[in-house]
N, C-alpha and C positions, 0 to 999 in steps of 0.2 A: 284427818289430813287427806286432801284430794288433789291430784294433779293429772294432767292429760298429756299424752305424747302426740296429740293431733297437730298437724302442721299449722292449724289456725289458732292454736293456743300459745300462750307465752312460753318461752324457752325454759327448759329444766336442766338439771344436771345429767339427764339421759342423752342430751345432744341430739335432738330430732334431726333427721336428714330426709330431704325430698329428692327423689331420683327423677329428673326430667328426661322423658324419652324423646327421641329425635322427631317423632311425628305424633299426631293425634290418633287415638283408637276409639271407635264407636262402641260404647258400652252402655247398656241400659241399666237403670236402677234395679237392683235385685239380681242382676246377672252375675254369675260366679266367674272369676278369672282364675285359671289354673296355670301354675308355673313353678319355677324353682329358683331359690336364692341361696347363694353360697357366699361365705365370708372367709377370708384368709388374711393373715398378717402381711403387711407390705415388707418385702425383703430388705429395703433400704431406709425405710422410715420407721423409727422405733414405735411410734404411736399410730402409724398409718394402717389402713385396711384396703384390701382389694375386694370389691363386691362384684359377683357375677349374677346377672339376672336373666333367666330364660322365661320368656312370656310372649304370647302372641306369635308363636313360631319364629321368634327372633332371639338373638343373644346380645346382651349389652354388658359392658364392663365399666365400672366406676372406680375411681381412686379417691380415697378419703385420707386427708392428712391431718 
C-alpha cells in the first residue's frame, strides 16, 4: 500500500492542507527554509486547530475547522 500527502496527489484520510502565504518568496531549488510550526486545539471548535507558522522572518496564523 502506498499513498502520498503531497498537495498534488489525491486526498487521503490524512486531510492534506496547503497554507497559502500572503506574498511570494524567492526560493531556489535545493535551498533550505528554516522556520517553526506549532499547532494547538481551537478553543471553540471541537475539531478545529490553530496553526502558527514562523518563516521568512514573518509570523502567520491559520485556523482550520
